[in-house]
KOLDREN-126693 format. One record per residue: residue in three letters; x, y, z of N, C-alpha, C in turn. Coordinates in steps of 0.1 Angstrom, whole numbers, plus 5000, padded with zeros to 4 digits. Example, Ala and Ser with C-alpha at 12.3 -4.5 7.8 and 13.67 -1.06 7.14 Angstrom:
! residues 2
Ala513249435078512349555078513249675078 Ser512849785071513749895071512950005079 
This chain:
! residues 713
Met920214436823919914376810918714276812 Val918714206824917514116826916214196828 Gly916314316834915114396836914614446822 Leu915514486813915114526800914514416792 Thr915114296794914614176786913114146791 Thr912914156805911614116810910614216805 Ser910914346805909914446800909614436786 Met910614386778910414376764909514256761 Arg909514156770908714036767907314056771 Arg906814156777905514176781904614216769 Gly903414156768902514186758903014146744 Arg902714216734903114186721904414256717 Trp904914336725906214406723907314306728 Arg907914236719908914136723910214166715 Phe911314136722912614146715913114006711 Phe913113916720913613786717912413696712 Arg912713596705911713496700911113426712 His909813396710909113326721909813186724 Asp909913156737910613026740909912906735 Ala908612916732907912796727908012786712 Gly908512886705908712886691909712786686 Gln909612746673910612656668911812736662 Glu913012706666914112766661914412726646 Ala914812826638915012796624916212866619 Gly916712826608917912886602919212826606 Pro920312886602921612836605922012856619 Pro923112796624923512816638924112946640 Pro924412996652924913126655926313156648 Ser927113046647928413066641928313116627 Val927313076619927113116605926813266605 Tyr925913316614925613456614926913536618 Leu927713486627928913556631929913566619 Leu930013456612930913456600930413556590 Leu929013566587928513656578928713806583 Phe928613826596928813956601930313996599 Val931213906602932613936599932913966585 Ala932313886576932413916561931914056558 Ser930814096564930314226561931314336566 Gln931914316578932814406583934114416574 Leu934514306569935614306560935314376547 Leu934014366542933614436530933714586533 Gly933214626545933314766548934714826549 Leu935614746556937014786556937614796543 Trp937314706534937914706520937414826513 Ser936114856513935614966506936115096511 Val936315116524936915236529938315246525 Ala939115136525940515146521940715166507 Ala939815106498940015106484939315226478 Leu938215266483937315366476937215486485 Asp937615486497937515586507936015616509 Ala935115506508933715526511933115386513 Lys932015386520931215266522930215256511 Val930215146503929215136492928115046496 Met928314956506927214866510927514826525 Trp926414816533926614786547925514676551 Pro925814546548924914446551925014386566 Ala925914446574926214386587924914396596 Asn924314506596923114516605922014426600 Ala921814406587920814316582921114176586 Val922314136586922713996590922413986605 Leu922814076613922514076628921014076630 Leu920214146623918814156625918214016622 Ala918613946611918113816608918413716619 Ala919713726625920113636636919213656648 Val918913776652918113806664916713756662 Leu916213766650914813726647914713576647 Gln915813506643915713356641916113276653 Leu917113326660917713236671916913256684 Ser917113156692916413156706917113266714 Arg916513296726916813406733918313416737 Tyr918913306743920213316747921213306736 Lys920913236725921713236713921713376707 Ala920613436706920513566700921313666708 Leu921113656721921913746730923413736728 Gly923913606727925313586724925813636711 Val924913626700925313676687925313826688 Leu924413886695924314036696925514086703 Val926014026714927214076721928414056712 Gly928513936706929613906697929813996686 Cys928614026679928714126668929014266672 Ala928614306684929014436689930514446691 Leu931114336697932514336699933314336685 Ile932814256676933414256663933314396656 Asn932114456657932014586651932914686658 Leu933114676671934014766678935514746674 Val935914626672937214596668937514646654 Ser936414626645936614676631936714826631 Asn936014896639936115046639937515086644 Ile938015016654939415056659940415026648 Ile940314916641941214876630941114986619 Arg939915036617939815136606940415266610 Gly940615286623941315406627940415506634 Asp939115466637938215566643938615596658 Ala938315716662938515746676937615666685 Ala938015656697937315566707935915606708 Val935615736709934215786710933415746698 Ile934015776686933315746674933115596672 Ala934115516676934015376674932815316683 Val932815366695931715316704930315376700 Thr930315496696929015556691928515476679 Asn929415446670929015366658928415236661 Val929015166671928515036676927115056682 Ala927015166690925715186697924615216686 Phe924915296676923915316665923515196658 Asn924515106655924214976648923314886657 Met923614876670922814796679921414856680 Thr921314986681920015056682919215026670 Gln919715036658919015006646918414866646 Val919214766651918814626651917714616662 Ile917814676673916914656684915514726680 Val915514846674914314906670913614826659 Ala914414776649913814706639913214576644 Thr913914506653913414386659912014406666 Leu912014506674910814536682909614566672 Leu909914646662908814676652908314546645 Ile909314466641908914346634908114256642 Arg908614236655907814146664906414196666 Arg906214326667905014386670904014386658 Phe904514416646903614436635903714336623 Cys904714246623904814156612904514006616 Gly904113986629903713856633904813776638 Ala904513676646905513596652906113496643 Ala905313456632905813356623906913406613 Leu907013536611907913596602907813526588 Asp906613506584906413436571906413546560 Met907513556553907613656543906913616530 Arg906213506530905413466518904213556516 Arg903813616527902613696526903013836522 Pro902413886511902714026506902514136517 Lys901414116525901114216535902214226546 Arg902814106549903914106559905114166553 Leu905414136541906614196534906514346534 Leu905314396531905114546530905214606544 Arg904714536554904914586568906314586572 Phe907114486568908514476571909214596566 Ala908914636553909614746546909214886552 Leu907914906554907415036557907315066572 Ile907114956580906914976594908114946603 Ala909014856597910114816605911414866599 Ala911714826587913014856581913215006580 Ala912315076572912515216569912515306582 Pro911615286592911715366604913015346612 Ser913415216614914615196622915815256615 Val916015246602917115306595917015456596 Ala915815506594915715656594916015706608 Phe915615636619915915676632917415686635 Thr918115586632919615586634920315676625 Thr919815696613920415796604920315936610 Leu919115966615918916106621919816116633 Leu920016016641920916016653922316036648 Ala922715966638924115986633924316126628 Gly923316186620923516326616923516416627 Leu922716396638922816486649924116486656 Val924716366658926016356664927116416655 Ala927016406642927916466633927916616634 Val926716676635926616816637927216866650 Val927016786660927516826674929016816674 Val929616706668931016686669931816766659 Ser931516766646932416826636931716946629 Gly930416956629929717066622930017076607 Pro929816966599930116976585929017056578 Pro929317106566928317186558927017106557 Leu925917176557924617106557924417026544 Glu924917086532924717016520925516886520 Ser926716886524927516766525926916666535 Leu926416716546925816626556924516566551 Gly923716646544922516586538922716476528 Phe923816496520924116396510924616266517 Arg925416286527926016166534924916096542 Met923916166548922816106555921916026545 Arg921716086533920916016523921615886519 His922915906516923715786512923615676523 Leu923815716535923715616546922415546547 Phe921315626546919915576546919715476535 Asp920115516523919915426511920715296512 Met921915316517922815196517922315096528 Glu921915146540921515046550920114996548 Leu919215076542917915026539917914926528 Leu918714946518918814856507919314716512 Ala920414726521920914596526919914526535 Met919114606543918114546551917014486543 Met916614546532915514506523915914376515 Ile917314356513917714246505918214136514 Val919114166523919714056531918813996541 Thr918114076549917314016560916113926554 Pro915313976544914313886539914913756533 Thr916113776527916713656521917013546531 Leu917713596542918013506553916813446560 Leu915813526561914513476567913913366559 Leu913813396546913213306537914013176536 Val915313186535916213066534916112986547 Ala916013056559915812976571914612896572 Arg913512946565912312866565912012816551 Ser913012766544912812716531912012586531 His911812516542910912406542909512436539 Arg909112566542907812606539907512626524 Phe908512626516908412666502908712546493 Arg908812426498909212316490908212286479 Ser906912316482905912286472905512416464 Asp906212526466905812656460906312676446 Ala907512626444908212656431907512566420 Gln907312626409906812556397907812506388 Ala909012566388910012526379910712396382 Arg911112326372911912206374913312236374 Pro914212146378915612176379916212236366 Ala915912186355916412236342915912386340 Glu914612406343914112546341914812636352 Phe915012586364915712666374917112716369 Val917812616364919212656359919112756347 Leu918112736338918012826327917612966332 Leu916712976341916413106346917513176353 Met918313106361919513166367920513206357 Val920713126347921613166336921213286329 Leu919813296326919313416319919513546328 Val919213536341919413656349920913686350 Thr921713586352923213616353923713686340 Ala923213626329923713676316923213826314 Ala922013856318921513986316922214086325 Val922614046338923314136347924814156342 Val925414046337926814056332926814146320 Trp925814126311925714216299925514356302 Ala924614386312924314526315925514596322 Phe926114516331927214586339928614556334 Gly928714476323930014456317930414556306 Gln929614656304929914756294929614896300 Asn930214996293930115136298929515226287 Gln928915166277928515246265927015286266 Ala926115196272924615226271924015196285 Pro923015276289922315256301921215146299 Ile921615026299920614916296920314836309 Leu920114906320919814836333918414766331 Phe917514816323916214766321916214616316 Met917314576310917414446305917414336316 Ile917714376328917714276339916314246344 Leu915414336342914014316348913214196341 Pro913214186328912414076323912813936328 Pro914013896327914313756332914113746347 Leu914413856355914213856369912713836373 Ile911913906366910413896368909913756365 Leu910413706354910013566350910513466361 Leu911713486366912213406377911313416389 Ala910913536392910013556404908713486403 Phe908213476391906913406389907113256390 Arg908213206386908413066385909012996398 Leu909813076405910613016416909913066429 Ser910312996440909813026453910513156459 Pro910013216469910613336475912013326479 Pro912513216485913913206489914813216477 Trp914513146466915313146454915313286447 Thr914113346448914013486442914813586450 Ala914713576463915513666471917013636469 Gly917413506468918813476465919213536451 Ala918313526441918713586428918913736429 Val918013806437918213946439919513976446 Leu919913896455921213916462922313886453 Trp922213786444923213766434923413876424 Val922213936420922314056411923014166418 Thr922714186431923314296439924814276440 Val925314156442926814126443927414166430 Ile926914126419927514146406927514296403 Ala926314366406926214506402927114596411 Val927214566424928114646432929514616429 Gly929914496426931214466422931614536410 Ala930714536400931114596387931214746389 Thr930314806397930214956398931515006405 Val931914936416933014986424934314966416 Thr934314886406935514866398935414946385 Gly934415036384934315126373933615076360 His932814976362932114916350930614936352 Gly929914926341928414926342927815066339 Pro926515066337925815186333925815296344 Val926015256357926015356367927215456365 Thr928315406360929415496358929215596348 Leu928115586340927715686330927015806336 Thr926715796349925915906355926716036355 Arg926016136350926616266349926416346362 Leu927516376369927516446382927716586380 Gln926816666385926916816384928016866393 Pro928816956388929917016397929317076409 Asp929817046421929317096434930517106443 Pro930917236446932117256454932017186468 Val930717186473930517126486930816976486 Leu930616906475930716766474932016726468 Asp933016816467934216786460935016686469 Thr934816686482935516586490934916446490 Val933716436485933016316485933516226473 Pro933916106475934316026464933316016453 Thr933716006440932815996429932015876430 Val932615766433931815636434930715646444 Met930915716455929915736465928715816459 Arg929015916452927915996446927215916435 Gln927915826428927215746418926415626424 Met926815596436926115486443924615516445 Ser924215636446922815666448922015616436 Val922515616424921815556413921715406414 Leu922815346418922815196420921815156431 His921815236442920915196453919515206448 Leu919215306441917815326436917415206426 Phe918415166418918115056409917914926416 Leu918814906426918614776434917314776442 Leu917014896448915814906455914514876446 Thr914614926434913614896424913414746421 Leu914614676420914514526418913914466430 Val914214506442913614446454912114466455 Val911714586453910214616454909414566442 Thr910214516432909514446421909514296422 Ala910614236424910814096424910114026436 Leu910414086448909914016460908414016461 Pro907714136459906214126459905714036448 Ile906314026437905813936426905913786431 Thr907113756437907213616441906313586452 Thr906113676462905213646473903813636468 Leu903413726459902013716454901813586446 Ser902813546438902713426431902613306440 Thr903413306451903413196460902113196468 Glu901613316471900313316478899213266469 Arg899313296457898313246447898313096446 Arg899613046445899712896444899312826457 Arg899612896468899112836481897612836482 Leu897012946478895512946478894912846468 Met895512836456895012736447895112596452 Thr896312566459896412436464895412416475 Arg895212516484894212496494892812486489 Leu892512556478891212546471891112406466 Gly892112356460892112216454891812116465 Val892512126476892312036487890912046493 Arg890412166495889112186500888012146490 Thr888312166477887412116467887211966467 Glu888411896468888411756469887711706481 Ala887911776492887211736505885711756503 Ala885411876497883911896495883311796486 Leu884011766475883411666466883311526473 Ala884311496481884311366488883111366498 Ala882911486505881811496514880411486507 Val880411546495879111536487878911396483 Lys880011326479879811186475879411096487 Arg880011126499879611046510878111076514 Ala877711206513876311246516875411176506 Glu875811176493874911116483874810966486 Thr876010906489875910756492875110736504 Ala875210816515874410796527872910826523 Asp872610916515871210946511870610826503 Gln871510776494871010656487870810536496 Ala871710516506871610416516870310436524 Lys870010556528868810586535867610556527 Ser867610596514866510576506866210426504 Arg867310346502867210206501866610146514 Phe867110196525866610146538865210176540 Leu864810306537863410346538862510256530 Ala862910236517862110156508862010016513 Met863109956519863009816524862109816536 Met862309916546861509906558860109936555 Ser859810016545858410046542857709916537 His858509846528858009716522857809606533 Glu858909596542858809486551857809516562 Met857509636566856509666576855109666570 Arg854909696558853609696552853109556549 Thr854109466546853709326542853009256554 Pro853509256566852709186577851409266580 Leu851509406579850209476581849109446571 Thr849509406559848509366549847709256554 Gly848409156560847709036566846809076578 Val847409166586846609206599845309276595 Thr845509386588844309466584843409396574 Gly844009326565843209266554842309156560 Tyr842909066567842108956573841109006584 Ala841509116591840609176600839409236593 Asp839609296581838509346573837609236568 Leu838209116564837409006560836608946571 Leu837208936583836508886594835308976598 Ala835609106597834509206601833309186592 Arg833509136580832309126570831608986571 Arg832108896580831508766581830108786588 Pro829108726583827708746588827508676602 Gly828208566604827908496617828708546629 Leu829408656628830208706639829308776649 Asp829508736662828708796672829208936676 Asp828509006684828909146688830309156694 Glu830609066703831909066710833009036700 Gly832808936692833808906682834009016672 Arg832909086668833009196659833809316665 Arg833509336679834209436686835709406686 Gln836109286688837509246689838209256675 Val837409226665838009236651838209386648 Glu837209466651837309606649838509666656 Ala838809616669840009666676841209626669 Ile841309506664842509466656842609556644 Lys841509576637841609666625842109806628 Gln841509856639841909996643843410006647 Cys843809906654845309896658846209886646 Gly845809806636846609796624846609926616 Glu845409996616845410116608846210226616 Ala846210226629847010326637848510296635 Met848910166634850310136632850710176618 Leu849810156608850110196594850310346594 Arg849410426600849510576600850910616606 Leu851210556617852510586624853710556614 Ile853610446608854710406599854810506587 Glu853610546582853610636571854210776575 Asp853810816587854310946592855810946593 Leu856310836600857810836602858510826589 Leu858010746579858710736566858610866559 Glu857510936560857311066554858311166559 Val858511166572859411256579860911226575 Ser861211096575862611056572862911076557 His861911056548862111066534862211206530 Gly861611306537861711446533860611486524 Gly859711396519858611436511859011446496 Ala858011406488858211406474857811546468 Glu857911566455857611686449856111706450 Val855711836450854311876451853611836438 Ala852511756439851711716427850411776427 Leu850211886420849011966419848011896409 Lys846811886413845711836404844411876410 Pro843311866402842011906407841611816418 Thr841111876429840711806441839411856446 Asp838511756449837211786454837311816469 Ile837111936474837411976487836411906497 Pro835111916495834211846505834611696506 Ala834811626495835111486496836411466503 Leu837411546500838711526507838611556522 Ile837911656526837811686540837111576547 Glu836011526542835311416548836211286549 Glu836911266539837811146539838911166550 Ala839511286550840611316559840211306574 Val839011356577838611356592837811236596 Ala837511146586836711026590837210946602 Pro838510916602839010846614838810926627 Ser839111056626838911136638837511146643 Arg836611156633835111156636834711036643 Glu835210916638834810786644835410786659 Trp836610826660837310826673836510916683 Ala836111036678835311126686834011066691 Asn833410996682832110926686832310826697 Val833410756696833810656706834010716719 Arg834610836720834910906732833710996737 Gly832710996729831511076733831711226731 Leu832511266721832711406717831911446705 Asp831511576704830911626692832011646682 Phe831611616669832511646658831711696646 Thr832011816643831211886632832111936621 Val831611936609832411986598831512086591 Ser832012206589831212316582832112366571 Ile831512356559832212406546831312516541 Ala831912636540831212756535830912726520 Pro829812796515829412776501830612806491 Glu831412916494832412946485833612846485 Ala833612756495834712656495834212526489 Gln832912516485832512396479833112386465 Gly833112266460833712236447835112196447 Gly835812216436837212176435838212286435 Val839412246438840512346438841712276432 Trp842712356429844012306423845012296434 Thr845312176439846212156450846712016450 Asp847611986460848111846462847211786472 Gly846311696467845311636476845911546487 Arg847011476483847611386493848111466505 Arg848811576502849411656513848311726521 Leu847311776515846211846522845411746531 Arg845211626525844611516533845311486546 Gln846711476545847511446556847511556566 Ile847511686561847411796570846211796579 Leu845011776573843711776580843611656589 His844111546584844011426592844811436605 His846011496604846911506617846311616626 Leu845811726620845311826629844011786636 Ser843111716629841911676635842111556645 Ala843011466642843411366651844011426664 Asn844811526662845411586674844411656682 Ala843411716676842311786683841511696691 Val841111576686840411476693841211416704 Lys842511396702843311336712843411416725 Phe843411546723843611636735842311696740 Thr841211646736839911696740839211596749 Gly838911626761838211536770836711566771 Leu836311686770834911726771834711826759 Gly833411826755833111926744833211856730 Gly834011916722834011856708835111926700 Val835011896687835911946677835111996665 Arg835512116660834812176649835712206638 Val835512166626836312186614835512286605 Val836112396602835512506594836412536582 Ala835812526570836512556557835812676550 Asp836612766546836112876538837212926528 Arg836913036521837913086511838313226515 Arg839513266511840013406512840713436499 Gly839913486489840413506476840813376469 Asp842013366465842513236459843113136469 His842913166482843413076492842312996499 Leu842512876502841612796510842012806525 Arg841112826534841412836548840612736555 Val841312656564840612546572841012576586 Gln840012586595840312596609839812476617 Ile840612426626840212316635840212366649 His839012376655838812426668838612306677 Asp839112306689838812206699838612276713 Thr837912206722837712256735838512176745 Gly839712136741840612056749841412136760 Cys842512076764843212136776844012256772 Gly844212286759845012396756846512376758 Met847312486755848812476756849312596762 Thr850412586769851112696775852012756765 Asp852512876768853412946758854712866756 Glu855112796766856412716764856112606755 Val855012536755854712436746854412486732 Leu853812606731853512656718854812686710 Cys855912726717857112756711857712636703 Gly857412516707858012406700856912306694 Val855712366692854612276689854812216675 Phe855512276666855712216653857112146651 Ser857812126663859112066662858911916662 Leu859811846655859711706653859911636667 Phe859011536670859111456682858811536694 Gln858211656693857911736704856511696710 Gln856511686723855211646730855011736741 Ala853711766744853411856755853811786768 Asp853611656769854011576781854811456776 Ala856111466779857011356774857311256785 Thr856711266797856911176808856311036805 Thr856810936813856310796811854910786816 Ser854410886824853010876829852010966822 Arg852411006810851511096802850211026799 Ala849211116797847911056794847611036779 His848411106771848211096757849311026750 Gln849010946740850010876733850310946720 Gly851410896713851810956700853310976700 Ala853810986687855310996685855711136684 Gly854811226683855211366681855711406667 Val855111346657855511376643854311436636 Gly853111426641851911466633851911616630 Leu852111706640852111846637853311896629 Ala854511826632855711866624855511826609 Leu854811716607854611676593853611766587 Ala852511806594851511896589852212026585 Lys853112076594853812206591854712186578 Ser855312076577856112056565855312056552 His854111986552853211986541852712126537 Val852412206548851912336545853012426539 Asp854212406543855312486537855512446523 Arg855512316520855712266506854512316497 Leu853412336502852312396494852312546494 Gly853212606500853312756500852312826508 Gly851812756519850812816527851412856541 Thr850512886550850812916564850012836573 Ile850512816585849812746596850112816609 Ser849012846616849212916629848412846640 Val848712886652848012816663847712926674 Glu846512916679846112996691845612906702 Ser846212926714845812836724846112896738 Ala845412856748845712896762845312786771 Pro845912766782845612656791844112656795 Gly843412546793842012536797841012606787 Met841512666777840712746767840612676754 Gly841212566752841112496739842212546729 Thr842212496717843212526707842512546693 Thr843112636686842612656672843812656663 Phe843812566653844812566643844212616630 Thr844912706623844412766611845412746600 Val844912676589845812646577845212726566 Glu846112796559845712866547846712836536 Ile846212786525847112746513846612806500 Pro847512826491847012876477846212756471 Ala845012786466844112686460843112756451 Glu843512766438842712826428841512736425 Pro840312796424839112716421839212646408 Val838712526407838812456394837512366393 Glu837112346382835812266380836212116380 Ile835512036388835711896388834911826378 Val835511756369834811686358834311556364 Gln833011536364832511406369832511306359 Ser833311196361833311086351832210996353 Asp831910926343830810826344831110726355 Ala830110696362830310596373830710456367 Pro831710396372832110266367831110166371 Gln831010056362830109946365830609886378 Pro829709856388830109786400830909666398 Leu831909646406832709526404832009396406 Glu831009396415830209276418829409236406 Ala829209326397828309296385829109236374 Arg830409226375831309176364831709036367 Arg832008966357832508836358833908846351 Met834908866360836208896354837208786358 Arg838208776350839308676353840508766357 Ile841008746369842108826375843308746379 Leu844508786375845708716378846308796391 Val846508716402847108776414848608736414 Val849408836414850908816414851508866426 Asp852008776435852608816447853508706452 Asp854708736458855608636463855208576476 His854308646483853908606497852508536496 Pro852508406500851208326498850108386506 Leu850308446518849208496526848608616518 Asn849408696512848808806504848008756492 Arg848508656485847708596474846408546479 Asn846408476490845208416496844208526500 Leu844808636506843908746510843208806498 Met843908846488843308906476842408806469 Arg842708676469841808576463840508576470 Val840508576483839208576491838408706488 Met839108816488838408946485837808946471 Leu838508886462838008886448836908786446 Glu837008666453835908566452834608626458 Ala834708716467833508776473832808856462 Ala833508906452832908976441832708886429 Asp832708756431832508656420833408666409 Cys834708686412835808686402836508556401 Asp836908516389837808406387839208456389 Thr840008376397841408416400842408316396 Ala843608356393844708266391845908336398 Glu846908256402848008306410849308286403 Ala850308376406851708366402852508416413 Cys853708356415854508396427855708486423 Asp855908516410856908616406856608666393 Gly857308766388857108836376857208746364 Ala858108656364858308566352857108476350 Glu856508416361855308336360854208426355 Ala854108556359853008636355853108666340 Val854308686335854408706320853908586312 Glu854308466317853908346310852408326311 Ala851808356323850408336324849608436316 Val850008556315849308656306849508616292 Ala850608576288850808536274850008406270 Ala849808316280849008196277847508206278 Gly847008286287845608296290845108436289 Ala843808456288843108586287842708626301 Phe843308736305842908796318842408946316 Asp841408976324840909116324841809206332 Leu842509156342843209246351844409166357 Val845509226360846609166367846909256379 Leu846809196391847209256404848709226406 Met849509326404851009306403851709356416 Asp852409266423853309316433854609366426 Val855309446433856509506427857809436431 Arg858009426444859309366449859109206450 Met859609136440859508996439860808926435 Pro861108806438862308736433862108706418 Val863208666412863308616398863108736388 Met861908796388861508916380860609006388 Asp860909126390860109216398858909266390 Gly858009336396856809376389857009476378 Ile858009566380858309666370858709606357 Ala859709506358860209436346859109356340 Ala858209286349857209206344856209286336 Thr855809406341854909496333855409536320 Arg856709566320857309606307857309486297 Ala857609366302857509246294856109226289 Ile855109246297853709226292853409326281 Arg853809446283853509556273854209526260 Ser855309446260856009416248855509286241 Leu854409226247853809106241853109146228 Ile852909046220852109066207850709026209 Gly849709106205848409066206847609136217 Pro846409096220845609156230846109146244 Ala847009046247847509036260848409156264 Ala848909226255849809346258849009456264 Asp847609456261846809566266846109536279 Val846409426286845709386298845909496308 Ala844909526316845009626327845909566338 Val846809646343847709606354847609706365 Leu847309656377847209736389848309696399 Ala849209796403850209766412849609756426 Val849809646433849409626447850609596454 Thr851209696461852609676466852809756479 Ala853809706486854209776499855109896496 Glu855509916484856310036481855310146478 Ala855110236489854010326489854410476487 Met855710496485856110636483855610696470 Pro855410826469854810886457855710856445 Glu857010856447857910816436857810676432 Asp857410586441857110446437855910436428 Ala854910506432853710506423854010566409 Ala854810676409855210726396856010626388 Arg856910556394857710456387856810346382 Cys855810306389854910196384854110246372 Leu853610366372852810426361853810436349 Ala855010476351855910496340856310366333 Ala856210256341856510126335855310066327 Gly854110136328853010086320851810036328 Met851910046341850810006349849710106349 Asp848510066352847310156351846810206364 Gly847510166375847110226388848110176399 His847910226411848810196422848010186435 Leu848110076442847410056455848410016465 Ala848610096475849610066485849009976496 Lys849809876500849509786511849709866524 Pro849009826534847909716535846609756528 Ile845809666524844609696517843409646524 Thr842309706521841009656525840109626513 Gln839109556515838209506504837709626496 Ala837209736504836709846497837809926489 Ala839009936495840010006488840409926475 Leu840409796476840809706465839809726453 Tyr838509716457837509736446837609876440 Ala837809976448837910116442839110126433 Ala840210066437841410076429841309996416 Ile840509886416840309806404839509886394 Asp838409946400837610026391838410136384 Ala839310206392840110316386841110256376 Ala841710146379842610086370842010046357 Leu840809986357840109946345839710066337 Ala839310176343838910296336840210356329 Ala841310356337842610406331843010326319 Ala842910186320843310106309842410126297 Ser841110146299840210176288840610306281 Asp840910406289841410536283842710516275 Arg843610436281844810416274844610346260 Arg843710246260843410176247842810276237 Asp841910356242841210456233842310556228 Asp843210596236844210696231845110626221 Ala845410496223846310426214845610406200 Gln844310376201843510366188843410496181 Ala843210606189843110736182844410786176 Ala845510746182846810776176847110696164 
């Protein structure tokens, strides 16, 4: 027995439950009592009806073996075999027949158990329709058919009954035992794991009682009369119950219907007794009730294959809906957390951009003023230029990091003058190349001259990063920028005679924070964001970027973006700022910034007034006549956005004053927010004198156009 047990435990072919599994269901004594009750039912039916009408004993034993641990299951198996043997002897069977019957019953349970363990899963979860179908077709039916064939073979060898009578008895045995196994075993399995179904039932206690009453009433009505075949009246309430109750209760209801139906039929009541039996001399010795039981078995089997799949499908649907609800809530919570984190990141970026640009405004602004002082000697001018270049380099690094972290704004297409944009984008690199003694040339083909429809800010950053990267990695020779057209696409190539790149470096050249030499002794500086940012801008513009390089042979970056030609409308040149006598209000909460702009404006012979927050700015504009307001955005008391809206709501000419945002909030969406509030321009800090003058000219022109549009309307 130990050897058999060991062989059965190998692989997925198991007989006893895994030792690590959780035992479920009633104790062994309950299964033994149920088995004894089944034997008593068999003895009674043989004594009273001279036939077995139902045989649930094997189904009870199968459920016990599936549920109990190895040693408990083995004890129940031996105990039930002895009980079965005693019952056969009491019934009057010969010793050989009694032992053979016990062997057949045990064989049926063993075969069914092996098949269930192999094909229905270790969990024995009958909630799943697929597992219930496997239990019926792969385990129950084959095991019952196998023992039925063995019983028929033994009957032929021992007594040789007529084939017609033998065929009927084998069919009756198969129907009877399969029906019991389809009803009793799933019911006991489901009841043993009823804790899994606590949340499955939808019906409340009152509805549960009502459904059970309806099913009972329908069964009693159908089987309490002998006049009409109204078995179909049981199906509607039973199907409704299957939809509303969990599988254990549905299986219990089917078992309850079976008890009433069998009891009524064997006592001569119900529609089954209306079955017309054809005269058959071969079956004259077969009790009438046994011949009629075939109809009852078919009816009960129909109930099983209808109610149990419905309740398992309904349970599976409710389980999936519950899981979907939980996962939906988790997904919504994750989305909310992501949105909160994104908002926090945006607030952090906005704050960091403002806080870092504010001191840089003083560094680069005052350096620019110092560089313009006439009495500065060459060494002093060189030192001031070094401060200015370091500040500008720090600003570019901050802008790159913020751009990468922010993810970039929407693409803003507008007419762009390509020659002017290229010259502006490569100007810092050209200056750096001259300092290092490198050649730096720009060649623009005739077909690339003029304007195109593109995002000038993104294209400017692309060319700036590529040209700066080329100068940085070139020690001898030079850098050449070539622009031409390919149909509706603009192509720009940046060639350098630098050190080149290996294939390994080329594979990650556009990766964020990727550097050709990341060691602490590297010869080139940088954060490794320029090329990644250039690639991101090219992708957002719908273009392509490629690189060709070899060690010692230099590098060529090729950028190609969609850029339809467009005519650039030349506006009238604005009157030089130095030629105007304007009164300008400087609004900023930082005194150093106010002083810096005051000095820059006084150099252009402008009258200035100052305000340290938006509220003071509104009062000053309402009280005095100003030509222009230089408005910071992030200020205490009242910010620049609210102040601009308040100015626009004033009565009289003061409402039309030109307002230029001079702020450390430099993201594209910040500029859009300023313009939407009624400002006429946006200048990002840090500022230089030339940039301030150009922004003032543009803001005054925009304000003039705004007034003209308002008058025309």
